[in-house]
Steps between C-alpha positions, in 0.01 A plus 500: 500500500206720582252225437698279753488767772128539446433127517705440814459839658869542564694817432857562602562864594865467595745537213778310677262201569396513147864487387579212728208298359636564145846403621375175642321424164816567300710291757262208449524525119891526520523200736283303269720584201820427705364159599421419139852622405664292770301189410545532127870593468832392642521806722566407861360659807845649594495696171163648560605813703505749201152370386360531848630859549352581145153364611514694819606815321214461243250447782616799691485705168154398432380557850679850504315577180165400636536676828631829351223494228237465769648772717554746201796672682843435647569217270849413611397518868199264459697274265795466739269456796336214318828349405635507856183376654483226245852391606419527859204271451702261295770477768246447774327218304847346408598511874176351624465236230858375456690665799706695237789695645653838427736479210683735260214453256258691726640861452543426134132387484406830688702699260343330189142516622529854641647638177272303265201601712605866476535464129164340465363788714643761277348333200169437676441851619534619138260235382227604745187687403596801721823578293311586172 
């Protein structure tokens, strides 16, 4: 990672932005895996809700881990902030792209991403170099 930042001259100083980048990467991987699962099995789109929530939870967990590891302090705070901002960005994109409306799944998604982001933050702050 250091070699890429030297080549392109990019450095991300914000822990939350770094966590959101990692959340987007894990979301892309999860969406690709879900697409393969949907195409290669008898699973229908209506039965994908638990899988989708799992992918969003894992993406928020990874983003919370990355943001708290970068910050080195207040792991649950940075992780939950990352999870909630991730959901806000996701809802904004969903509304603008497909005119998605508010449903009962939105508060559940906020709960899943907030808690999994906080858990990732608690794990990430302890994995950082400042905790040793």
